PLY file of the C-alpha trace (Angstrom):
ply
format ascii 1.0
element vertex 626
property float x
property float y
property float z
element edge 625
property int vertex1
property int vertex2
end_header
-17.19 -20.19 -16.66
-17.21 -19.45 -20.36
-19.30 -16.37 -19.59
-16.65 -15.29 -17.07
-13.94 -15.70 -19.67
-15.84 -13.45 -22.09
-16.29 -10.88 -19.33
-12.55 -10.99 -18.63
-11.74 -10.43 -22.30
-14.12 -7.46 -22.29
-12.51 -6.09 -19.13
-9.05 -6.37 -20.72
-10.29 -4.38 -23.72
-11.88 -1.76 -21.45
-8.70 -1.45 -19.40
-6.55 -1.13 -22.51
-8.85 1.58 -23.91
-8.74 3.46 -20.58
-4.94 3.29 -20.63
-4.81 4.45 -24.25
-7.20 7.30 -23.41
-4.90 8.43 -20.58
-1.78 8.23 -22.76
-3.30 10.20 -25.63
-4.60 12.98 -23.39
-1.37 13.14 -21.38
0.62 13.67 -24.57
-1.84 16.14 -26.09
-2.66 18.33 -23.10
-1.08 21.80 -22.80
2.47 21.69 -21.50
1.88 24.46 -18.95
-0.86 22.74 -16.95
1.35 20.96 -14.39
0.03 23.03 -11.51
-3.61 22.75 -12.46
-6.35 20.22 -11.96
-5.30 17.47 -14.37
-7.93 14.75 -13.77
-6.19 12.05 -15.82
-6.69 8.85 -13.86
-3.68 6.59 -14.26
-4.92 4.79 -11.17
-7.53 3.00 -13.27
-4.73 0.82 -14.64
-6.17 -1.63 -12.12
-8.97 -2.28 -14.64
-6.48 -3.85 -17.03
-4.93 -5.87 -14.20
-8.38 -7.08 -13.12
-9.04 -8.29 -16.64
-5.68 -10.07 -16.81
-6.01 -11.63 -13.33
-7.89 -14.83 -14.37
-5.23 -15.54 -17.01
-2.35 -15.00 -14.57
-4.02 -16.80 -11.64
-5.43 -19.59 -13.78
-5.69 -22.44 -11.25
-9.10 -23.13 -9.73
-8.04 -22.84 -6.10
-8.89 -20.74 -3.09
-5.78 -18.55 -3.29
-6.09 -17.85 -7.01
-9.82 -17.14 -6.72
-9.01 -14.83 -3.81
-6.44 -12.95 -5.92
-8.96 -12.58 -8.76
-11.79 -11.36 -6.52
-9.55 -8.97 -4.55
-8.22 -7.44 -7.78
-11.76 -7.00 -9.07
-12.92 -5.51 -5.76
-10.15 -2.92 -5.96
-11.01 -2.32 -9.62
-14.66 -1.92 -8.66
-13.90 0.69 -5.98
-11.48 2.67 -8.14
-13.85 2.59 -11.12
-16.64 4.03 -8.97
-14.34 6.79 -7.71
-13.19 7.60 -11.26
-16.80 7.69 -12.44
-17.78 10.16 -9.73
-14.71 12.29 -10.50
-15.48 12.29 -14.23
-19.08 13.32 -13.60
-17.86 16.14 -11.35
-15.34 17.37 -13.92
-17.87 17.23 -16.74
-20.35 19.16 -14.61
-17.73 21.82 -13.82
-16.87 22.25 -17.48
-20.51 22.48 -18.50
-21.28 24.87 -15.66
-18.52 27.38 -16.47
-20.15 30.31 -14.75
-18.92 33.18 -12.62
-18.79 31.05 -9.48
-16.43 28.63 -11.23
-14.04 31.43 -12.11
-13.69 32.25 -8.41
-12.21 28.81 -7.73
-9.82 28.39 -10.63
-8.31 30.75 -13.17
-9.03 30.96 -16.89
-6.04 28.86 -17.94
-7.32 25.99 -15.85
-10.79 26.36 -17.37
-9.19 26.02 -20.78
-7.35 22.92 -19.60
-10.56 21.36 -18.34
-12.27 22.02 -21.64
-9.35 20.35 -23.36
-9.87 17.30 -21.15
-13.66 17.24 -21.55
-13.54 14.47 -24.15
-11.18 12.46 -21.95
-13.60 12.66 -19.03
-16.53 11.58 -21.20
-14.68 8.55 -22.57
-13.28 7.68 -19.15
-16.76 7.92 -17.63
-18.14 5.33 -20.06
-15.17 2.99 -19.64
-15.09 3.15 -15.83
-18.85 2.62 -15.58
-18.59 -0.44 -17.81
-15.57 -1.71 -15.84
-17.43 -1.37 -12.53
-20.36 -3.38 -13.88
-18.11 -6.15 -15.25
-16.04 -6.39 -12.05
-19.22 -6.58 -9.98
-20.52 -9.47 -12.09
-17.20 -11.32 -11.93
-17.14 -10.96 -8.14
-20.67 -12.35 -7.84
-19.90 -15.31 -10.09
-16.78 -16.29 -8.14
-18.35 -15.96 -4.71
-21.41 -17.97 -5.76
-19.37 -21.16 -6.26
-17.37 -20.90 -3.02
-18.14 -23.34 -0.20
-19.60 -22.39 3.16
-17.13 -23.09 5.95
-17.45 -21.46 9.36
-13.82 -20.79 10.23
-14.09 -17.53 12.18
-16.00 -16.13 15.13
-19.21 -14.75 13.59
-19.89 -12.15 16.28
-16.34 -10.84 16.26
-16.37 -10.53 12.46
-19.70 -8.71 12.56
-18.33 -6.26 15.12
-15.14 -5.62 13.15
-17.11 -5.29 9.92
-19.50 -2.75 11.41
-16.58 -0.82 12.91
-14.79 -0.67 9.57
-17.98 0.42 7.80
-18.53 3.24 10.31
-14.93 4.44 10.08
-15.00 4.28 6.27
-18.28 6.20 6.01
-16.95 8.86 8.37
-13.77 9.02 6.30
-15.75 9.55 3.09
-17.85 12.29 4.70
-14.77 14.05 6.10
-12.99 13.78 2.76
-15.95 15.31 0.91
-16.21 18.06 3.53
-12.52 18.86 3.16
-12.96 19.07 -0.60
-15.76 21.56 -0.10
-13.72 23.79 2.19
-10.67 23.39 -0.07
-12.20 25.80 -2.58
-11.35 28.56 -0.10
-7.67 27.55 -0.12
-5.89 27.59 -3.45
-3.33 24.99 -2.37
-6.18 22.72 -1.39
-7.43 22.81 -4.95
-3.99 22.14 -6.42
-2.84 19.39 -4.06
-6.06 17.60 -3.20
-8.65 17.90 -5.91
-6.77 16.69 -8.95
-6.42 13.10 -7.71
-9.05 10.62 -6.59
-6.80 8.06 -4.90
-7.89 8.79 -1.31
-11.57 8.63 -2.19
-10.91 5.38 -4.09
-9.31 3.69 -1.10
-12.09 4.91 1.19
-14.63 3.26 -1.13
-12.54 0.08 -1.12
-12.33 0.26 2.68
-16.12 0.50 2.85
-16.38 -2.52 0.54
-13.93 -4.39 2.77
-16.05 -3.61 5.81
-19.06 -5.13 4.06
-16.99 -8.21 3.14
-15.77 -8.62 6.73
-19.36 -8.42 7.98
-20.56 -10.95 5.37
-17.66 -13.27 6.19
-19.51 -14.15 9.39
-21.95 -16.13 7.21
-19.20 -18.63 6.41
-18.45 -18.12 2.71
-14.85 -19.26 2.40
-13.97 -16.96 -0.49
-15.45 -13.92 1.25
-13.39 -14.75 4.33
-10.10 -15.06 2.44
-10.81 -11.88 0.46
-11.56 -10.02 3.68
-8.29 -11.31 5.14
-6.22 -10.11 2.17
-7.99 -6.75 1.85
-7.71 -5.99 5.57
-3.95 -6.48 5.31
-3.51 -4.65 2.01
-5.52 -1.60 3.11
-3.22 -0.95 6.07
-0.71 0.69 3.71
-3.04 3.29 2.11
-4.48 4.03 5.57
-0.94 4.66 6.78
-0.19 6.78 3.69
-3.03 9.23 4.30
-2.36 9.33 8.04
1.21 10.30 7.16
-0.01 13.05 4.81
-2.22 14.52 7.53
0.64 14.24 10.02
2.94 16.22 7.71
0.26 18.90 7.39
-0.22 18.99 11.16
3.42 19.57 12.07
3.95 22.33 9.49
0.62 24.13 9.33
0.02 27.72 10.45
-3.79 27.85 10.31
-5.75 26.90 13.42
-8.76 25.84 11.35
-6.73 23.56 9.07
-4.82 22.26 12.08
-8.07 21.04 13.65
-9.09 19.44 10.36
-5.81 17.58 10.00
-5.82 16.38 13.62
-9.36 15.05 13.20
-8.31 13.26 10.00
-5.32 11.71 11.79
-7.56 10.37 14.57
-10.00 8.93 12.04
-7.26 7.34 9.94
-5.59 5.95 13.04
-8.89 4.36 14.07
-9.10 2.79 10.61
-5.58 1.37 10.99
-6.47 -0.12 14.38
-9.61 -1.81 13.00
-7.72 -3.13 9.97
-4.89 -4.52 12.12
-7.36 -6.21 14.49
-9.23 -7.71 11.53
-6.02 -8.91 9.89
-4.71 -10.55 13.08
-8.11 -12.12 13.81
-8.18 -13.75 10.40
-4.57 -14.86 10.92
-5.54 -16.92 13.97
-8.37 -18.59 12.00
-6.12 -20.14 9.34
-6.36 -23.86 10.05
-3.29 -25.17 8.23
-0.94 -22.25 8.92
2.51 -23.44 10.03
4.10 -22.06 13.16
7.68 -20.87 13.45
9.36 -22.23 16.56
11.68 -19.59 17.99
13.76 -19.91 21.12
13.77 -17.72 24.19
16.81 -15.63 23.06
15.04 -14.83 19.80
11.88 -13.85 21.64
13.82 -11.54 23.94
15.51 -9.99 20.90
12.13 -9.33 19.27
10.80 -7.79 22.47
13.89 -5.59 22.69
13.38 -4.36 19.13
9.69 -3.74 19.87
10.51 -1.58 22.90
13.23 0.30 21.01
11.05 1.19 18.03
8.18 2.19 20.30
10.55 4.61 22.04
11.72 5.92 18.64
8.16 6.52 17.47
7.26 8.38 20.66
10.49 10.39 20.53
10.03 11.48 16.91
6.42 12.52 17.41
7.32 14.28 20.65
10.14 16.21 18.99
7.99 17.20 16.01
5.10 18.44 18.16
7.43 20.33 20.50
9.08 22.03 17.54
5.67 22.94 16.15
4.32 24.54 19.30
7.68 26.11 20.21
7.83 27.78 16.80
11.22 26.39 15.93
12.56 27.27 12.52
13.66 23.68 11.83
9.99 22.78 11.31
9.80 25.29 8.48
12.95 23.95 6.91
12.39 20.24 7.51
14.61 17.64 5.87
12.50 14.58 6.64
9.48 12.99 5.01
8.20 12.00 8.51
7.35 8.39 7.63
9.70 6.91 10.20
7.43 7.40 13.26
4.72 5.30 11.61
7.08 2.56 10.46
8.64 2.49 13.92
5.20 2.06 15.47
4.35 -0.77 13.07
7.71 -2.41 13.78
7.01 -2.23 17.49
3.58 -3.83 17.04
4.55 -6.64 14.68
7.85 -7.40 16.43
5.99 -7.85 19.69
3.26 -9.98 18.13
5.86 -12.18 16.40
6.73 -13.66 19.78
3.47 -15.66 19.66
3.57 -18.73 17.43
-0.05 -18.43 16.32
0.85 -15.15 14.56
4.53 -15.35 13.66
4.24 -17.20 10.33
2.53 -14.04 9.03
3.97 -11.34 11.29
7.65 -12.26 10.85
7.64 -11.63 7.07
5.50 -8.54 7.64
8.06 -7.22 10.14
10.86 -7.94 7.67
9.19 -5.87 4.94
8.37 -3.03 7.35
12.02 -2.98 8.44
13.07 -2.50 4.80
10.53 0.32 4.45
11.85 1.90 7.66
15.41 1.83 6.34
14.27 3.60 3.17
12.40 6.24 5.19
15.60 7.40 6.92
17.55 8.20 3.75
16.08 11.63 3.00
16.67 13.05 6.46
20.25 11.75 6.68
21.27 12.72 3.14
19.67 16.16 3.38
21.36 16.84 6.72
24.74 15.81 5.33
24.17 18.01 2.28
23.30 21.01 4.44
26.33 20.55 6.69
28.70 19.80 3.83
27.78 23.06 2.14
28.14 25.04 5.35
24.54 26.18 5.73
23.18 27.13 9.13
19.49 26.36 9.46
18.97 29.01 12.11
20.67 31.96 10.37
21.41 31.51 6.70
18.20 30.11 5.17
15.24 32.40 5.68
11.83 32.43 4.03
10.50 35.45 5.90
11.79 38.87 6.83
14.10 39.21 9.81
11.44 40.93 11.92
8.81 38.29 11.21
11.36 35.52 11.64
12.32 36.76 15.12
8.63 37.12 15.98
7.58 33.63 14.88
10.62 31.47 15.49
12.33 30.36 18.67
15.94 29.56 17.82
17.27 28.76 21.29
16.36 25.06 21.43
16.18 24.39 17.70
19.69 22.96 17.44
19.12 20.55 20.34
15.89 19.24 18.81
17.60 18.91 15.47
20.39 16.73 16.89
17.86 14.56 18.74
15.98 14.07 15.49
19.19 13.18 13.66
20.21 10.72 16.35
16.83 8.97 16.23
17.00 8.65 12.45
20.54 7.26 12.42
19.86 4.84 15.27
16.65 3.73 13.55
18.55 3.09 10.32
21.02 0.85 12.14
18.35 -0.90 14.21
16.00 -1.50 11.27
18.85 -2.91 9.20
19.86 -5.14 12.11
16.27 -6.30 12.59
16.00 -7.18 8.90
19.20 -9.27 9.09
17.99 -10.96 12.28
14.62 -11.86 10.73
16.28 -13.24 7.60
18.34 -15.53 9.84
15.19 -16.63 11.67
13.44 -17.20 8.34
16.19 -19.51 7.16
15.75 -21.62 10.29
12.21 -22.53 9.23
12.63 -24.89 6.27
10.06 -27.70 5.99
11.38 -30.72 4.10
8.12 -32.39 3.14
8.44 -32.10 -0.64
9.98 -34.47 -3.14
12.57 -33.60 -5.76
10.05 -33.37 -8.59
7.98 -30.78 -6.73
11.07 -28.71 -5.98
12.29 -28.88 -9.57
8.92 -27.70 -10.88
9.06 -24.72 -8.54
12.50 -23.74 -9.81
10.87 -22.59 -13.05
8.72 -20.10 -11.15
11.73 -19.00 -9.08
13.66 -18.20 -12.26
10.76 -16.14 -13.56
10.57 -14.22 -10.29
14.32 -13.58 -10.48
13.94 -12.33 -14.05
11.18 -9.93 -13.01
13.40 -8.72 -10.18
16.38 -8.23 -12.49
14.23 -6.23 -14.92
13.00 -3.98 -12.09
16.54 -3.67 -10.74
17.83 -2.48 -14.11
15.06 0.11 -14.29
15.72 1.25 -10.72
19.44 1.64 -11.42
18.59 3.76 -14.46
16.45 6.01 -12.26
19.27 6.20 -9.71
21.85 7.11 -12.36
19.61 9.84 -13.78
18.97 11.21 -10.29
22.65 11.31 -9.34
23.55 12.90 -12.68
20.89 15.56 -12.20
22.22 16.29 -8.71
25.77 16.91 -9.93
24.89 18.68 -13.18
22.21 21.10 -11.98
23.05 23.97 -9.67
19.81 25.14 -8.06
19.70 28.49 -6.33
18.20 27.34 -3.06
19.15 24.25 -0.99
15.53 23.38 -0.29
15.01 22.97 -4.04
18.02 20.68 -4.18
16.67 18.58 -1.32
13.11 18.14 -2.54
13.79 17.98 -6.28
17.11 16.16 -6.54
18.04 14.44 -3.28
14.46 13.26 -2.91
14.60 11.66 -6.36
17.82 9.86 -5.42
16.20 8.62 -2.21
13.16 7.28 -4.05
15.44 5.57 -6.57
17.36 3.93 -3.72
14.06 2.68 -2.33
12.89 0.96 -5.51
16.42 -0.39 -6.00
16.24 -1.97 -2.54
12.90 -3.62 -3.31
14.13 -5.08 -6.60
17.40 -6.23 -5.02
15.50 -8.00 -2.24
13.42 -9.87 -4.82
16.53 -10.97 -6.70
18.30 -12.13 -3.53
15.46 -14.26 -2.15
14.15 -15.59 -5.47
16.34 -18.71 -5.39
15.24 -19.66 -1.86
11.47 -19.25 -2.07
10.54 -22.94 -2.26
12.97 -23.85 0.52
12.16 -21.01 2.92
8.39 -20.23 2.94
8.79 -17.14 5.14
10.74 -15.50 2.31
7.85 -16.42 0.02
5.36 -14.69 2.31
7.65 -11.67 2.65
8.01 -11.26 -1.12
4.26 -11.71 -1.56
3.60 -8.94 0.97
6.20 -6.69 -0.64
4.65 -7.18 -4.08
1.19 -6.34 -2.75
2.48 -3.25 -0.93
4.33 -2.06 -4.02
1.24 -2.49 -6.21
-0.85 -0.53 -3.72
1.85 2.14 -3.33
2.26 2.66 -7.07
-1.50 2.85 -7.60
-1.79 5.36 -4.75
0.96 7.71 -5.94
0.87 7.31 -9.72
-1.34 10.40 -10.14
1.02 12.49 -7.98
4.08 11.81 -10.13
3.23 14.31 -12.88
5.25 17.14 -11.31
8.82 18.21 -10.87
11.48 20.52 -12.25
13.49 17.70 -13.85
11.36 16.37 -16.72
13.81 13.68 -17.83
14.44 12.37 -14.32
10.80 12.18 -13.34
9.79 10.80 -16.74
12.20 7.88 -16.33
11.03 7.42 -12.75
7.32 7.35 -13.67
7.86 4.92 -16.55
9.91 2.54 -14.40
7.41 2.61 -11.53
4.45 2.22 -13.85
5.97 -0.85 -15.53
6.94 -2.21 -12.12
3.32 -2.68 -11.15
2.94 -5.28 -13.90
6.15 -7.02 -12.81
4.93 -7.15 -9.20
1.55 -8.46 -10.35
3.24 -11.25 -12.33
5.43 -11.96 -9.31
2.33 -12.54 -7.19
1.10 -15.07 -9.74
4.40 -16.96 -9.67
4.48 -16.95 -5.86
1.04 -18.55 -5.74
2.35 -21.26 -8.04
5.29 -21.88 -5.70
3.02 -22.05 -2.68
0.94 -24.70 -4.41
-1.88 -22.17 -4.48
-3.36 -23.60 -1.30
-6.26 -26.00 -1.00
-8.26 -26.92 -4.05
-11.49 -24.97 -4.35
-14.47 -27.16 -3.50
-17.72 -26.81 -5.37
-20.76 -26.30 -3.09
-22.08 -29.75 -3.94
-18.77 -31.33 -2.97
-18.49 -29.80 0.49
-18.45 -32.71 2.96
-21.42 -32.65 5.32
-19.87 -35.28 7.61
-16.45 -36.69 8.38
-14.92 -40.13 8.54
-14.01 -41.08 12.07
-10.37 -42.23 11.91
-10.73 -44.35 15.06
-14.12 -45.80 14.18
-14.88 -49.20 12.69
-15.69 -49.85 9.05
-19.30 -50.13 7.90
-21.03 -52.54 5.57
-22.94 -51.63 2.43
-26.01 -50.71 4.49
-24.07 -48.37 6.77
-23.97 -50.65 9.82
-20.77 -50.75 11.88
-18.70 -53.90 11.46
-17.35 -55.36 14.68
-13.78 -56.53 14.90
-13.09 -60.19 15.64
-11.82 -59.51 19.16
-14.94 -57.47 19.97
-17.27 -60.47 19.48
-15.73 -62.44 22.30
0 1
1 2
2 3
3 4
4 5
5 6
6 7
7 8
8 9
9 10
10 11
11 12
12 13
13 14
14 15
15 16
16 17
17 18
18 19
19 20
20 21
21 22
22 23
23 24
24 25
25 26
26 27
27 28
28 29
29 30
30 31
31 32
32 33
33 34
34 35
35 36
36 37
37 38
38 39
39 40
40 41
41 42
42 43
43 44
44 45
45 46
46 47
47 48
48 49
49 50
50 51
51 52
52 53
53 54
54 55
55 56
56 57
57 58
58 59
59 60
60 61
61 62
62 63
63 64
64 65
65 66
66 67
67 68
68 69
69 70
70 71
71 72
72 73
73 74
74 75
75 76
76 77
77 78
78 79
79 80
80 81
81 82
82 83
83 84
84 85
85 86
86 87
87 88
88 89
89 90
90 91
91 92
92 93
93 94
94 95
95 96
96 97
97 98
98 99
99 100
100 101
101 102
102 103
103 104
104 105
105 106
106 107
107 108
108 109
109 110
110 111
111 112
112 113
113 114
114 115
115 116
116 117
117 118
118 119
119 120
120 121
121 122
122 123
123 124
124 125
125 126
126 127
127 128
128 129
129 130
130 131
131 132
132 133
133 134
134 135
135 136
136 137
137 138
138 139
139 140
140 141
141 142
142 143
143 144
144 145
145 146
146 147
147 148
148 149
149 150
150 151
151 152
152 153
153 154
154 155
155 156
156 157
157 158
158 159
159 160
160 161
161 162
162 163
163 164
164 165
165 166
166 167
167 168
168 169
169 170
170 171
171 172
172 173
173 174
174 175
175 176
176 177
177 178
178 179
179 180
180 181
181 182
182 183
183 184
184 185
185 186
186 187
187 188
188 189
189 190
190 191
191 192
192 193
193 194
194 195
195 196
196 197
197 198
198 199
199 200
200 201
201 202
202 203
203 204
204 205
205 206
206 207
207 208
208 209
209 210
210 211
211 212
212 213
213 214
214 215
215 216
216 217
217 218
218 219
219 220
220 221
221 222
222 223
223 224
224 225
225 226
226 227
227 228
228 229
229 230
230 231
231 232
232 233
233 234
234 235
235 236
236 237
237 238
238 239
239 240
240 241
241 242
242 243
243 244
244 245
245 246
246 247
247 248
248 249
249 250
250 251
251 252
252 253
253 254
254 255
255 256
256 257
257 258
258 259
259 260
260 261
261 262
262 263
263 264
264 265
265 266
266 267
267 268
268 269
269 270
270 271
271 272
272 273
273 274
274 275
275 276
276 277
277 278
278 279
279 280
280 281
281 282
282 283
283 284
284 285
285 286
286 287
287 288
288 289
289 290
290 291
291 292
292 293
293 294
294 295
295 296
296 297
297 298
298 299
299 300
300 301
301 302
302 303
303 304
304 305
305 306
306 307
307 308
308 309
309 310
310 311
311 312
312 313
313 314
314 315
315 316
316 317
317 318
318 319
319 320
320 321
321 322
322 323
323 324
324 325
325 326
326 327
327 328
328 329
329 330
330 331
331 332
332 333
333 334
334 335
335 336
336 337
337 338
338 339
339 340
340 341
341 342
342 343
343 344
344 345
345 346
346 347
347 348
348 349
349 350
350 351
351 352
352 353
353 354
354 355
355 356
356 357
357 358
358 359
359 360
360 361
361 362
362 363
363 364
364 365
365 366
366 367
367 368
368 369
369 370
370 371
371 372
372 373
373 374
374 375
375 376
376 377
377 378
378 379
379 380
380 381
381 382
382 383
383 384
384 385
385 386
386 387
387 388
388 389
389 390
390 391
391 392
392 393
393 394
394 395
395 396
396 397
397 398
398 399
399 400
400 401
401 402
402 403
403 404
404 405
405 406
406 407
407 408
408 409
409 410
410 411
411 412
412 413
413 414
414 415
415 416
416 417
417 418
418 419
419 420
420 421
421 422
422 423
423 424
424 425
425 426
426 427
427 428
428 429
429 430
430 431
431 432
432 433
433 434
434 435
435 436
436 437
437 438
438 439
439 440
440 441
441 442
442 443
443 444
444 445
445 446
446 447
447 448
448 449
449 450
450 451
451 452
452 453
453 454
454 455
455 456
456 457
457 458
458 459
459 460
460 461
461 462
462 463
463 464
464 465
465 466
466 467
467 468
468 469
469 470
470 471
471 472
472 473
473 474
474 475
475 476
476 477
477 478
478 479
479 480
480 481
481 482
482 483
483 484
484 485
485 486
486 487
487 488
488 489
489 490
490 491
491 492
492 493
493 494
494 495
495 496
496 497
497 498
498 499
499 500
500 501
501 502
502 503
503 504
504 505
505 506
506 507
507 508
508 509
509 510
510 511
511 512
512 513
513 514
514 515
515 516
516 517
517 518
518 519
519 520
520 521
521 522
522 523
523 524
524 525
525 526
526 527
527 528
528 529
529 530
530 531
531 532
532 533
533 534
534 535
535 536
536 537
537 538
538 539
539 540
540 541
541 542
542 543
543 544
544 545
545 546
546 547
547 548
548 549
549 550
550 551
551 552
552 553
553 554
554 555
555 556
556 557
557 558
558 559
559 560
560 561
561 562
562 563
563 564
564 565
565 566
566 567
567 568
568 569
569 570
570 571
571 572
572 573
573 574
574 575
575 576
576 577
577 578
578 579
579 580
580 581
581 582
582 583
583 584
584 585
585 586
586 587
587 588
588 589
589 590
590 591
591 592
592 593
593 594
594 595
595 596
596 597
597 598
598 599
599 600
600 601
601 602
602 603
603 604
604 605
605 606
606 607
607 608
608 609
609 610
610 611
611 612
612 613
613 614
614 615
615 616
616 617
617 618
618 619
619 620
620 621
621 622
622 623
623 624
624 625
């Protein structure tokens, strides 16, 4: 283990150097390169977190080892993606021929030359980080016991399915990058980040882990369980991106590409959900939440409602697309709600079954909070448009009148718009009501099997979690204040600029404020109500994944101060969420103690059997000799 400690120290140094390299090159790059291929990988912050993981999760237990290995697996996948990206960028800079000038302009070539040293240093650091993470993963898995807790054939089938979907996703992603050179926006929006490719590599690694979990390694099984749940969010994120492209695109070729990507990503989500729920049923000591018939009927009612909302929103969006309605050009929604509604329908329905609900109830609670946040932009933007007296069908045009009348059908646009508004408002109310209902149910499950000393020791960790939440809440409020100030001070010429540059920033600030506020509110009840503990653990994991996914997209915007504050707060939040996970594992007792392979029991003591003598023979009781 001393060798592992030295490797962790080295990984911390590598992660710190990678972070310093990104900071220096961000500050020294030309100020006018916002719209160009930037290739500064803030996502590799995970390297530093992977190095710090053994010091934060310091207990030698299954849950802490799982957290360490999962962090290193994610670091391994992201490091590989960054390495490939750095090699590609270095090759493009060295190539610098006439063909290159057809893809990007001269200013971007100058920018890439400026970042050549960054790519070289990042290449060395990410390669070293991948090697260290790989060795740490091998060392941890080697000492884990072999316990057959899951159906081997089912795990092999799910693992193979996830591998196939991930490989297809990688191939499609690479193909789309190749065809993107023919579309300038493809170069700008897709090629300067490597987050999607990173998560596809991690998904492939997860598929391999799920397949290997059939061999019975306990640590591989728990890592597969955590990764299958954590990867649902990035799979949703890229499905949502393709969905936004689909409902607003005007190219038949790109439309086919986006639809194919949606189908592939949806298949990945299905496989991940099946894997996650399968592992959930295999947890031997998982408590079950007893809920009465009225609560079950309420959950079923919410499931049916959100399924109808998801179908209605997708139906309205597709109808508007094929009908050529102008409201799809001037959309005031980020279109996440259909996906959250579908997830709410799934997990609300599954929560009726006791073998799932200890995991699915907190998951549903967090998804309900995410669904509430996803309605803000549409509602606020609609109110802003109506308050200022704009008419979407007449006043705000992006094309000439002749082309507008040719392309756009105005007759049913207003009806579709009101249906969309109604679905968003009703979803806001229903999601908020579902969250309140689940918090009431969570408070009803309060095991009282701990003594006062155990509870008092957990209060220390609860206070730390509350402090992390307060720190994030202060940062979120600062972002919110800056966003509101920008909205009232600036006077942009076009309402769409106001919506996507100012109102959007306020909405995002409200979202991170909600997350921090939730952590503060439940922090004092974590040891008493374990469902809140699971919910906060899931929220922290989702936030870490979300920040890692979008951190490279945040370097844009017309309000430098507002977005600078936002990026700094979100970037620091990932460390607060990571520390929160460590404290939660302490509160949960960090699970069963990790058994060394030599200590794994090969037999069991029969509780109803008789005692044996020193030679192993069964001793008869006195009444059995008569």
